[in-house]
Backbone as ProteinMPNN parsed JSONL, in Angstrom:
{"seq_chain_A": "XXXXXXXXXXXXXXXXXXXXXXXXXXXXXXXXXXXXXXXXXXXXXXXXXXXXXXXXXXXXXXXXXXXXXXXXXXXXXXXXXXXXXXXXXXXXXXXXXXXXXXXXXXXXXXXXXXXXXXXXXXXXXXXXXXXXXXXXXXXXXXXXXXXXXXXXXXXXXXXXXXXXXXXXXXXXXXXXXXXXXX", "coords_chain_A": {"N_chain_A": [[-9.392, -8.228, 42.625], [-12.463, -8.296, 42.322], [-12.429, -6.072, 40.814], [-12.285, -6.765, 38.062], [-13.995, -9.141, 37.562], [-16.224, -6.971, 37.502], [-15.311, -5.307, 36.172], [-16.317, -7.137, 34.012], [-19.213, -7.239, 33.485], [-19.772, -9.954, 35.523], [-21.063, -10.529, 38.388], [-19.626, -10.77, 41.444], [-21.214, -12.258, 43.343], [-22.681, -14.609, 41.991], [-20.555, -15.845, 40.905], [-19.721, -16.82, 43.457], [-21.864, -18.633, 44.316], [-21.64, -20.357, 41.319], [-19.175, -21.625, 42.065], [-19.818, -22.491, 44.66], [-21.557, -24.732, 43.49], [-19.783, -26.076, 42.342], [-18.476, -27.318, 43.788], [-19.878, -28.931, 45.442], [-20.958, -30.762, 43.809], [-18.351, -32.262, 43.324], [-18.132, -33.048, 45.558], [-20.081, -34.872, 45.95], [-19.694, -36.536, 43.771], [-16.799, -37.493, 44.497], [-17.957, -39.309, 46.787], [-19.35, -40.472, 45.448], [-17.851, -42.327, 43.886], [-16.019, -43.136, 46.365], [-18.15, -44.762, 47.901], [-17.782, -46.915, 45.721], [-15.139, -47.939, 45.67], [-14.965, -49.149, 48.037], [-16.966, -51.137, 47.432], [-15.482, -52.293, 45.352], [-13.1, -53.264, 47.024], [-14.207, -55.113, 48.542], [-15.594, -56.766, 47.461], [-12.915, -57.847, 46.369], [-11.343, -58.841, 48.364], [-13.425, -60.73, 49.402], [-12.959, -62.664, 47.22], [-10.083, -63.479, 47.419], [-10.524, -64.491, 49.872], [-9.083, -66.735, 52.492], [-7.01, -67.267, 51.008], [-3.62, -67.419, 50.148], [-1.215, -65.482, 47.807], [0.026, -67.765, 47.081], [-1.02, -70.224, 46.8], [-3.822, -69.277, 45.431], [-2.138, -69.154, 43.247], [-1.871, -71.815, 43.304], [-4.424, -72.757, 42.384], [-5.145, -71.419, 40.145], [-3.336, -72.645, 38.581], [-4.374, -75.303, 38.948], [-7.233, -75.377, 38.093], [-6.993, -74.344, 34.875], [-5.649, -76.733, 33.942], [-7.168, -78.4, 34.158], [-8.911, -77.555, 32.63], [-7.214, -77.912, 30.458], [-7.111, -80.533, 30.109], [-10.158, -81.428, 29.292], [-10.104, -80.003, 26.987], [-8.679, -81.653, 25.379], [-9.819, -84.219, 25.92], [-11.635, -83.063, 24.647], [-10.439, -83.42, 21.553], [-10.342, -85.79, 21.396], [-13.206, -86.855, 21.358], [-13.755, -85.474, 19.201], [-12.112, -86.825, 17.292], [-12.756, -89.5, 17.443], [-15.859, -89.327, 17.112], [-15.439, -88.304, 13.879], [-14.292, -90.602, 12.722], [-16.894, -92.844, 13.069], [-18.299, -91.305, 11.358], [-17.142, -91.834, 9.015], [-17.57, -94.736, 8.744], [-19.864, -95.113, 8.989], [-20.809, -94.279, 6.691], [-20.48, -95.485, 5.513], [-21.533, -98.013, 5.887], [-24.389, -99.652, 4.962], [-26.878, -98.292, 4.791], [-29.437, -97.577, 3.255], [-31.984, -99.007, 1.877], [-34.19, -100.34, -0.412], [-37.149, -101.905, -1.799], [-39.363, -104.176, -4.011], [-41.676, -105.637, -4.885], [-43.19, -108.528, -6.22], [-44.769, -110.692, -8.857], [-43.121, -113.109, -10.23], [-44.099, -114.553, -11.884], [-46.697, -116.0, -13.923], [-48.391, -117.996, -12.846], [-48.022, -118.198, -10.62], [-48.7, -116.018, -7.621], [-49.569, -113.611, -5.011], [-47.422, -111.736, -5.062], [-44.88, -113.388, -4.258], [-42.042, -112.708, -5.185], [-39.384, -111.017, -5.139], [-37.192, -107.523, -5.573], [-34.785, -106.426, -3.693], [-33.214, -103.38, -3.042], [-29.719, -102.307, -1.258], [-28.487, -100.166, -0.157], [-25.123, -97.703, 0.624], [-24.339, -94.51, 1.673], [-22.703, -93.471, -0.385], [-24.625, -94.482, -2.373], [-23.628, -97.083, -3.11], [-23.339, -100.392, -3.476], [-25.76, -102.948, -3.387], [-28.244, -104.956, -5.355], [-30.544, -107.336, -4.577], [-32.091, -110.071, -6.034], [-35.094, -111.741, -6.069], [-36.74, -114.637, -7.145], [-39.256, -116.301, -6.947], [-40.931, -119.71, -7.746], [-43.273, -122.178, -8.168], [-41.472, -124.603, -7.811], [-39.243, -123.676, -6.909], [-37.06, -121.714, -5.714], [-34.814, -118.713, -6.696], [-32.067, -116.848, -6.438], [-30.402, -113.448, -7.691], [-27.434, -111.754, -7.151], [-26.575, -108.19, -7.514], [-24.282, -106.232, -8.327], [-23.913, -102.662, -7.479], [-22.486, -99.484, -8.221], [-22.277, -96.313, -7.446], [-24.681, -95.796, -8.009], [-25.765, -96.991, -10.111], [-25.394, -100.242, -12.237], [-23.068, -102.837, -14.029], [-24.321, -104.27, -14.691], [-26.96, -105.683, -16.37], [-30.125, -104.696, -15.175], [-33.583, -106.102, -14.776], [-36.87, -104.298, -14.552], [-37.974, -104.584, -11.946], [-35.794, -104.338, -10.258], [-34.779, -102.082, -11.146], [-36.95, -100.311, -10.069], [-36.416, -100.955, -6.733], [-34.528, -99.866, -6.795], [-34.114, -97.169, -7.137], [-36.083, -96.63, -4.949], [-34.113, -97.482, -3.279], [-32.481, -94.941, -3.325], [-33.342, -92.508, -2.983], [-34.543, -93.509, -0.404], [-33.378, -92.095, 2.836], [-32.219, -89.964, 3.214], [-29.876, -87.275, 4.43], [-30.285, -85.173, 5.062], [-33.116, -84.784, 4.961], [-33.556, -86.153, 7.655], [-32.223, -84.624, 9.186], [-32.964, -82.506, 9.731], [-36.126, -83.139, 10.379], [-35.491, -84.522, 13.195], [-35.087, -82.248, 14.108], [-37.149, -80.932, 14.301], [-38.649, -82.186, 15.216], [-37.391, -82.465, 18.355], [-36.998, -79.479, 18.371], [-38.394, -76.797, 20.526], [-41.695, -74.749, 19.247]], "CA_chain_A": [[-10.165, -9.096, 41.445], [-13.944, -7.9, 42.184], [-12.531, -5.132, 39.282], [-11.624, -7.598, 36.759], [-15.391, -9.266, 37.194], [-17.327, -6.167, 37.694], [-15.57, -4.527, 34.324], [-17.003, -7.508, 32.473], [-20.501, -7.275, 34.291], [-20.239, -10.342, 36.475], [-21.578, -10.093, 39.684], [-19.566, -11.235, 42.524], [-22.446, -13.482, 44.304], [-22.92, -15.158, 41.188], [-19.271, -16.562, 40.983], [-19.29, -17.591, 44.581], [-22.936, -19.236, 43.501], [-21.397, -21.2, 40.924], [-18.06, -22.271, 42.895], [-20.443, -23.386, 45.788], [-21.647, -25.366, 42.916], [-18.93, -26.857, 41.945], [-18.043, -28.008, 44.863], [-21.033, -29.787, 45.885], [-20.599, -31.606, 42.199], [-17.429, -32.524, 43.177], [-18.308, -33.412, 46.635], [-21.336, -35.82, 45.76], [-18.601, -37.5, 42.498], [-16.134, -37.933, 45.36], [-18.895, -40.126, 47.273], [-19.868, -42.368, 44.893], [-15.914, -42.817, 43.767], [-15.71, -43.615, 47.85], [-18.689, -46.353, 47.725], [-17.284, -47.76, 44.515], [-14.068, -48.79, 45.668], [-15.744, -50.341, 48.629], [-17.335, -52.186, 46.515], [-14.169, -53.272, 44.531], [-12.006, -54.258, 47.945], [-15.18, -56.446, 49.062], [-15.959, -58.187, 45.847], [-11.271, -58.32, 46.457], [-11.144, -59.576, 49.877], [-14.222, -62.221, 49.03], [-12.048, -63.308, 46.16], [-9.017, -63.394, 48.207], [-10.665, -64.793, 51.412], [-8.389, -68.029, 52.911], [-5.979, -67.861, 50.138], [-2.786, -66.604, 49.857], [-0.649, -65.912, 46.57], [0.36, -68.848, 46.425], [-2.371, -71.061, 47.005], [-4.077, -68.594, 44.572], [-1.6, -69.393, 41.816], [-1.877, -73.223, 42.701], [-5.805, -73.065, 42.026], [-5.647, -71.58, 38.977], [-3.111, -74.051, 37.836], [-5.427, -76.934, 38.685], [-7.881, -75.41, 37.079], [-5.815, -74.366, 33.716], [-5.028, -78.145, 33.956], [-8.782, -79.081, 34.201], [-9.371, -77.032, 31.065], [-6.567, -78.646, 28.981], [-7.523, -81.934, 29.641], [-11.262, -81.153, 28.323], [-9.604, -79.447, 25.974], [-7.692, -83.183, 25.141], [-10.94, -85.01, 25.593], [-12.775, -83.026, 22.743], [-10.175, -83.659, 20.677], [-10.267, -87.108, 21.068], [-14.412, -87.038, 20.926], [-14.423, -84.953, 17.499], [-11.429, -88.112, 16.135], [-13.593, -90.303, 17.083], [-16.61, -88.57, 15.919], [-15.151, -88.285, 12.291], [-14.282, -92.416, 12.434], [-17.893, -92.818, 13.075], [-19.072, -90.888, 10.246], [-16.319, -93.026, 8.061], [-17.792, -96.607, 9.109], [-21.487, -94.829, 9.066], [-21.292, -93.45, 5.242], [-19.845, -97.309, 4.209], [-22.636, -99.255, 6.022], [-25.781, -100.126, 4.228], [-28.483, -97.638, 5.398], [-30.903, -97.311, 2.684], [-33.155, -100.059, 1.018], [-35.477, -100.001, -1.263], [-37.805, -102.878, -1.734], [-40.351, -104.234, -4.841], [-42.703, -106.945, -4.562], [-44.019, -108.58, -8.038], [-45.299, -111.476, -9.364], [-42.307, -113.152, -11.342], [-44.663, -116.157, -13.409], [-48.084, -115.704, -13.994], [-49.408, -119.146, -11.961], [-47.417, -118.322, -8.858], [-49.758, -114.881, -7.01], [-48.883, -112.905, -4.174], [-46.311, -111.028, -4.748], [-43.894, -113.691, -3.483], [-40.773, -112.701, -5.821], [-38.808, -109.838, -4.446], [-36.093, -106.961, -5.653], [-34.469, -105.614, -2.708], [-32.0, -102.961, -2.649], [-29.197, -101.814, -0.04], [-26.754, -98.729, 0.194], [-24.396, -96.735, 1.792], [-24.591, -92.995, 1.419], [-22.717, -93.034, -1.799], [-25.39, -95.295, -3.243], [-22.799, -97.908, -3.474], [-23.878, -102.008, -2.525], [-26.311, -104.656, -4.066], [-29.329, -105.161, -5.838], [-30.595, -109.105, -4.38], [-33.529, -110.297, -6.537], [-35.193, -113.645, -4.933], [-37.688, -114.906, -8.041], [-40.062, -117.254, -6.696], [-41.576, -120.132, -8.534], [-43.854, -122.995, -7.579], [-40.802, -125.678, -7.064], [-37.677, -123.255, -6.686], [-36.366, -119.89, -5.751], [-33.73, -118.094, -7.496], [-31.395, -114.901, -6.144], [-29.749, -113.098, -8.144], [-27.18, -110.431, -6.494], [-25.677, -107.34, -8.556], [-23.334, -104.935, -7.555], [-24.34, -101.698, -7.991], [-21.363, -98.647, -7.839], [-21.973, -94.955, -7.22], [-25.947, -95.762, -8.064], [-25.392, -97.353, -11.671], [-25.298, -101.56, -12.216], [-22.263, -102.94, -15.075], [-25.435, -105.653, -15.052], [-28.627, -105.118, -16.643], [-31.197, -104.305, -14.366], [-35.162, -105.594, -15.004], [-37.605, -103.54, -14.274], [-38.418, -104.476, -10.986], [-34.454, -104.306, -9.552], [-34.282, -100.596, -11.17], [-37.422, -99.641, -9.255], [-35.84, -100.995, -5.866], [-33.172, -98.971, -6.901], [-34.385, -95.919, -6.663], [-36.417, -96.795, -4.121], [-33.248, -96.728, -1.748], [-31.529, -94.057, -3.711], [-34.785, -91.886, -2.066], [-34.486, -93.622, 1.313], [-32.773, -91.664, 4.627], [-31.753, -88.529, 3.037], [-29.257, -87.169, 5.756], [-30.858, -83.526, 5.702], [-34.565, -84.787, 5.437], [-33.792, -86.714, 8.812], [-31.904, -84.287, 10.276], [-34.274, -81.434, 9.502], [-37.087, -83.868, 11.182], [-34.953, -84.631, 14.014], [-35.068, -80.993, 15.084], [-38.448, -80.239, 14.135], [-39.506, -83.012, 17.115], [-36.454, -81.861, 19.371], [-36.746, -77.914, 19.153], [-39.656, -76.002, 20.476], [-42.053, -73.892, 18.373]], "C_chain_A": [[-11.543, -8.503, 41.55], [-13.84, -6.996, 40.929], [-13.127, -5.558, 38.205], [-13.314, -7.895, 36.055], [-16.226, -8.335, 36.692], [-17.041, -5.4, 36.597], [-16.25, -5.514, 33.316], [-18.567, -7.859, 32.418], [-20.69, -8.584, 34.591], [-20.613, -10.239, 37.184], [-20.882, -11.07, 40.267], [-20.29, -12.935, 43.192], [-22.821, -14.409, 43.471], [-21.95, -16.057, 40.795], [-19.535, -16.933, 41.866], [-20.778, -18.804, 44.828], [-22.349, -20.458, 42.98], [-20.314, -21.94, 41.425], [-18.737, -23.04, 44.012], [-20.857, -24.692, 44.696], [-21.44, -26.635, 42.397], [-18.493, -27.97, 42.886], [-18.715, -28.968, 45.647], [-21.151, -30.873, 45.366], [-19.544, -32.615, 42.624], [-17.322, -33.6, 44.476], [-18.936, -35.516, 46.71], [-20.161, -37.041, 44.855], [-17.29, -37.819, 43.503], [-16.458, -39.05, 46.571], [-18.79, -41.066, 46.783], [-18.293, -42.969, 44.26], [-15.471, -43.781, 45.222], [-16.316, -45.407, 47.927], [-18.251, -47.524, 46.414], [-15.881, -48.499, 44.813], [-14.16, -49.169, 46.826], [-16.078, -51.299, 48.279], [-16.611, -52.998, 46.21], [-13.472, -53.577, 45.944], [-13.166, -55.165, 48.96], [-15.524, -57.344, 48.399], [-13.706, -58.587, 46.523], [-10.892, -59.596, 47.329], [-12.195, -61.22, 49.473], [-13.178, -63.061, 48.122], [-10.759, -64.114, 46.537], [-8.871, -64.414, 48.991], [-10.056, -66.206, 51.705], [-7.654, -68.366, 51.642], [-4.886, -66.489, 49.917], [-2.071, -66.497, 48.38], [-0.529, -67.034, 45.797], [-0.828, -70.268, 46.558], [-3.498, -70.395, 45.735], [-3.723, -69.225, 43.018], [-1.931, -71.514, 41.669], [-3.333, -73.131, 41.858], [-5.811, -72.669, 40.764], [-4.682, -72.449, 38.503], [-4.066, -75.067, 37.447], [-6.65, -76.66, 37.892], [-7.59, -75.398, 35.167], [-5.756, -75.539, 33.349], [-6.123, -78.829, 33.443], [-9.098, -79.012, 32.635], [-8.569, -77.52, 29.866], [-6.755, -79.997, 28.909], [-9.172, -82.432, 29.208], [-10.611, -80.919, 26.927], [-9.2, -80.993, 24.979], [-8.717, -83.771, 24.357], [-11.673, -84.403, 24.494], [-11.865, -83.348, 22.213], [-10.252, -85.241, 19.888], [-11.612, -87.721, 20.799], [-14.211, -86.808, 19.333], [-13.203, -86.083, 16.575], [-12.124, -88.889, 16.161], [-15.118, -90.217, 16.242], [-16.579, -88.88, 14.205], [-15.248, -90.245, 12.154], [-15.798, -92.86, 12.439], [-18.44, -93.059, 11.713], [-18.754, -91.8, 9.061], [-16.75, -93.804, 8.153], [-19.519, -95.842, 8.586], [-21.673, -94.574, 7.31], [-20.827, -94.885, 4.476], [-20.979, -97.799, 4.521], [-23.799, -98.842, 5.042], [-27.142, -99.466, 4.713], [-29.52, -97.505, 4.787], [-30.617, -98.334, 1.949], [-34.101, -99.398, 0.284], [-35.934, -101.327, -1.839], [-38.846, -103.351, -3.17], [-40.102, -105.361, -4.876], [-43.157, -107.075, -5.687], [-43.929, -110.697, -8.149], [-44.192, -112.133, -10.275], [-43.306, -114.465, -12.448], [-46.262, -115.718, -12.895], [-49.436, -116.612, -13.048], [-48.647, -118.976, -10.999], [-47.98, -116.324, -8.531], [-48.827, -114.947, -5.722], [-47.995, -112.73, -3.164], [-45.091, -111.824, -4.138], [-42.43, -113.788, -3.967], [-40.355, -110.952, -5.177], [-37.703, -108.658, -4.948], [-35.462, -106.008, -4.459], [-32.313, -105.271, -2.895], [-31.34, -102.297, -1.292], [-27.637, -101.15, -0.472], [-26.193, -99.106, 0.543], [-25.072, -95.411, 0.675], [-23.548, -92.546, 0.237], [-23.797, -93.642, -3.129], [-24.6, -96.57, -4.195], [-23.409, -98.987, -2.415], [-24.491, -102.768, -3.656], [-27.823, -104.665, -4.257], [-29.516, -106.878, -5.116], [-32.116, -109.12, -4.718], [-33.869, -111.978, -6.096], [-36.55, -113.987, -6.012], [-37.929, -116.321, -7.208], [-40.932, -118.211, -7.84], [-42.223, -121.345, -7.568], [-43.029, -124.028, -6.757], [-39.932, -124.764, -6.479], [-38.264, -121.649, -6.4], [-35.555, -119.807, -5.722], [-33.504, -116.739, -6.819], [-30.394, -114.971, -7.103], [-28.896, -111.918, -7.404], [-26.45, -109.485, -7.812], [-25.416, -106.551, -7.557], [-23.993, -103.322, -8.189], [-23.254, -100.368, -7.066], [-22.293, -97.209, -8.017], [-24.216, -94.528, -7.889], [-26.268, -96.55, -9.246], [-24.818, -98.851, -10.894], [-24.61, -101.427, -13.329], [-23.62, -104.13, -15.566], [-26.4, -104.831, -15.57], [-28.882, -105.308, -15.86], [-32.584, -104.854, -14.912], [-35.708, -104.629, -13.665], [-37.665, -103.274, -13.122], [-37.016, -103.918, -10.268], [-34.602, -102.725, -10.103], [-35.242, -99.64, -10.241], [-37.339, -99.285, -7.587], [-34.934, -100.424, -5.46], [-32.976, -97.936, -6.604], [-35.379, -95.747, -5.818], [-35.489, -96.451, -2.691], [-32.449, -95.93, -2.081], [-32.539, -92.772, -2.733], [-34.541, -91.835, -0.893], [-33.226, -93.165, 1.899], [-31.734, -91.049, 3.745], [-31.633, -87.601, 4.315], [-29.943, -85.738, 6.177], [-32.222, -83.632, 6.021], [-34.016, -85.258, 7.288], [-33.175, -85.701, 9.351], [-32.639, -83.357, 10.634], [-35.706, -82.155, 10.676], [-36.827, -83.991, 12.624], [-35.129, -83.12, 14.663], [-35.997, -80.358, 15.156], [-38.698, -81.272, 15.457], [-38.938, -82.272, 18.53], [-36.599, -80.557, 19.611], [-38.336, -77.793, 18.85], [-40.601, -75.097, 19.49], [-42.198, -72.599, 19.256]], "O_chain_A": [[-11.818, -8.077, 40.429], [-14.738, -6.971, 40.087], [-14.063, -5.099, 37.55], [-13.84, -7.476, 35.024], [-16.917, -8.547, 35.696], [-17.93, -4.828, 35.966], [-16.668, -5.184, 32.207], [-19.091, -8.568, 31.558], [-21.76, -8.961, 34.112], [-20.978, -9.08, 36.99], [-21.156, -12.226, 39.945], [-19.931, -14.101, 43.356], [-23.423, -15.311, 44.054], [-22.355, -17.116, 40.315], [-19.906, -18.062, 41.544], [-20.587, -19.787, 45.544], [-22.347, -21.49, 43.65], [-20.467, -23.144, 41.219], [-18.301, -24.15, 44.318], [-20.435, -25.777, 45.096], [-22.102, -27.636, 42.122], [-18.25, -29.161, 42.695], [-18.147, -29.729, 46.429], [-21.39, -31.907, 45.991], [-19.753, -33.793, 42.336], [-16.676, -34.647, 44.484], [-18.554, -36.606, 47.137], [-19.904, -38.166, 45.282], [-16.645, -38.721, 42.968], [-15.561, -39.596, 47.213], [-18.385, -42.171, 47.144], [-17.919, -44.138, 44.359], [-14.807, -44.817, 45.205], [-15.763, -46.506, 47.974], [-18.468, -48.736, 46.378], [-15.576, -49.54, 44.23], [-13.146, -49.839, 47.019], [-15.633, -52.377, 48.674], [-16.702, -54.191, 46.501], [-13.183, -54.765, 45.803], [-12.84, -55.765, 49.984], [-15.731, -58.526, 48.674], [-13.452, -59.666, 47.059], [-10.419, -60.717, 47.138], [-11.788, -62.373, 49.331], [-12.693, -64.117, 48.53], [-10.46, -65.2, 46.041], [-7.883, -65.139, 49.112], [-10.636, -67.049, 51.021], [-7.626, -69.517, 51.205], [-5.059, -65.294, 49.678], [-2.324, -67.46, 47.656], [-0.759, -67.325, 44.623], [-0.838, -71.23, 45.791], [-4.017, -71.291, 45.069], [-4.438, -69.591, 42.085], [-2.105, -72.242, 40.692], [-3.309, -73.45, 40.669], [-6.436, -73.41, 40.005], [-5.235, -73.292, 37.797], [-4.454, -75.53, 36.375], [-7.11, -77.501, 37.119], [-7.943, -76.288, 34.394], [-5.812, -75.601, 32.121], [-6.11, -79.65, 32.526], [-9.384, -79.858, 31.788], [-8.946, -77.577, 28.696], [-6.613, -80.635, 27.866], [-9.413, -83.587, 28.86], [-10.689, -81.677, 25.96], [-9.625, -81.104, 23.829], [-8.848, -83.93, 23.143], [-12.226, -85.027, 23.588], [-12.336, -84.46, 21.979], [-10.241, -85.684, 18.739], [-11.654, -88.799, 20.207], [-14.416, -87.635, 18.444], [-13.332, -86.192, 15.356], [-12.456, -89.345, 15.067], [-15.452, -90.77, 15.194], [-17.404, -89.474, 13.512], [-16.12, -90.914, 11.598], [-15.945, -93.473, 11.382], [-18.825, -94.056, 11.102], [-19.56, -92.368, 8.325], [-16.353, -94.339, 7.117], [-20.135, -96.394, 7.675], [-22.786, -94.734, 6.808], [-20.837, -95.208, 3.289], [-21.68, -98.125, 3.563], [-23.936, -97.747, 4.497], [-28.206, -100.04, 4.947], [-30.578, -97.321, 5.388], [-29.536, -98.656, 1.456], [-34.624, -98.285, 0.345], [-35.045, -101.946, -2.424], [-39.275, -102.24, -3.482], [-39.07, -106.032, -4.896], [-43.553, -106.104, -6.332], [-43.22, -111.557, -7.627], [-44.294, -111.63, -11.394], [-42.999, -114.994, -13.516], [-46.725, -115.279, -11.842], [-50.586, -116.326, -12.716], [-48.625, -119.995, -10.309], [-47.548, -115.469, -9.304], [-47.913, -115.7, -5.389], [-47.713, -112.969, -1.99], [-44.256, -111.156, -3.528], [-41.638, -114.597, -3.484], [-41.114, -110.025, -4.895], [-36.73, -109.146, -4.372], [-35.766, -104.815, -4.446], [-31.23, -105.854, -2.905], [-32.042, -101.838, -0.391], [-26.494, -101.427, -0.834], [-26.09, -100.276, 0.912], [-25.757, -95.324, -0.344], [-23.528, -91.36, -0.093], [-23.786, -93.379, -4.331], [-24.787, -96.92, -5.361], [-23.789, -98.845, -1.253], [-23.886, -103.149, -4.658], [-28.566, -104.384, -3.317], [-28.522, -107.599, -5.192], [-33.05, -108.563, -4.14], [-33.165, -112.968, -5.901], [-37.575, -113.473, -5.566], [-37.087, -117.169, -6.911], [-41.551, -117.634, -8.734], [-41.82, -121.508, -6.417], [-43.326, -124.409, -5.625], [-39.765, -125.028, -5.288], [-39.206, -120.902, -6.662], [-34.913, -120.511, -4.943], [-34.307, -115.822, -6.646], [-29.697, -115.937, -7.412], [-29.614, -111.01, -6.987], [-25.926, -109.966, -8.817], [-25.923, -106.247, -6.477], [-24.447, -103.141, -9.318], [-23.175, -100.234, -5.845], [-23.09, -97.251, -8.954], [-24.776, -93.447, -8.069], [-27.478, -96.771, -9.247], [-24.227, -98.978, -9.822], [-24.865, -100.434, -14.011], [-23.712, -104.664, -16.672], [-26.643, -103.648, -15.333], [-28.201, -106.129, -15.245], [-33.016, -104.02, -15.707], [-35.312, -104.359, -12.531], [-37.515, -102.105, -12.765], [-37.218, -102.892, -9.618], [-34.496, -101.983, -9.127], [-34.842, -98.595, -9.727], [-37.742, -98.262, -7.033], [-34.473, -100.318, -4.323], [-32.008, -97.526, -5.964], [-35.76, -94.577, -5.793], [-35.701, -95.773, -1.685], [-31.463, -95.873, -1.346], [-32.028, -92.307, -1.714], [-34.339, -90.828, -0.215], [-32.145, -93.671, 1.597], [-30.607, -91.512, 3.566], [-32.546, -87.209, 5.042], [-30.092, -85.311, 7.322], [-32.734, -82.991, 6.939], [-34.249, -84.375, 8.114], [-33.611, -85.671, 10.502], [-33.024, -83.276, 11.8], [-36.087, -81.53, 11.666], [-37.728, -83.649, 13.39], [-35.32, -83.057, 15.878], [-36.061, -79.337, 15.84], [-38.918, -80.855, 16.594], [-39.581, -81.736, 19.433], [-36.434, -80.156, 20.763], [-39.116, -78.163, 17.972], [-39.819, -74.586, 18.687], [-42.541, -71.535, 18.74]]}, "name": "protein", "num_of_chains": 1, "seq": "XXXXXXXXXXXXXXXXXXXXXXXXXXXXXXXXXXXXXXXXXXXXXXXXXXXXXXXXXXXXXXXXXXXXXXXXXXXXXXXXXXXXXXXXXXXXXXXXXXXXXXXXXXXXXXXXXXXXXXXXXXXXXXXXXXXXXXXXXXXXXXXXXXXXXXXXXXXXXXXXXXXXXXXXXXXXXXXXXXXXXX"}
């Protein structure tokens, strides 16, 4: 066999050294794998400590049942949130006020127009006209930001103020700015 390597120009000593290096690398790799195997066995024993297969299965079943209950509770909560949002959308959360003097002889801006709207700008405009001897109230319905009854300048101003008020995106952005650190 040495003749084969000699014919190729390779020294037998070189082959011997190469085989020894390969053997050492294989021994190091085998020791590393043995250590990894011990570590995994230790983790397995810790995982299985005090449990047999049946009790481990019961433990898994109870955890899965708990996860199912959490999932059901989340579905209920999501449904309740949708209902709350539907009710909130119909609530009169936007308002606008315009105070004015209805008569020249009555000062102090005692008269006012109050607009109350929901998310879709549906609601009413209440106009209270104050004079020296009386107070008159007029209520006008507003649907999608428009009234079918002609509005006074003050009522239009109150309606515009209400439509600008309570921009949901602005409210959320302000809330997040307050709560989130920069």
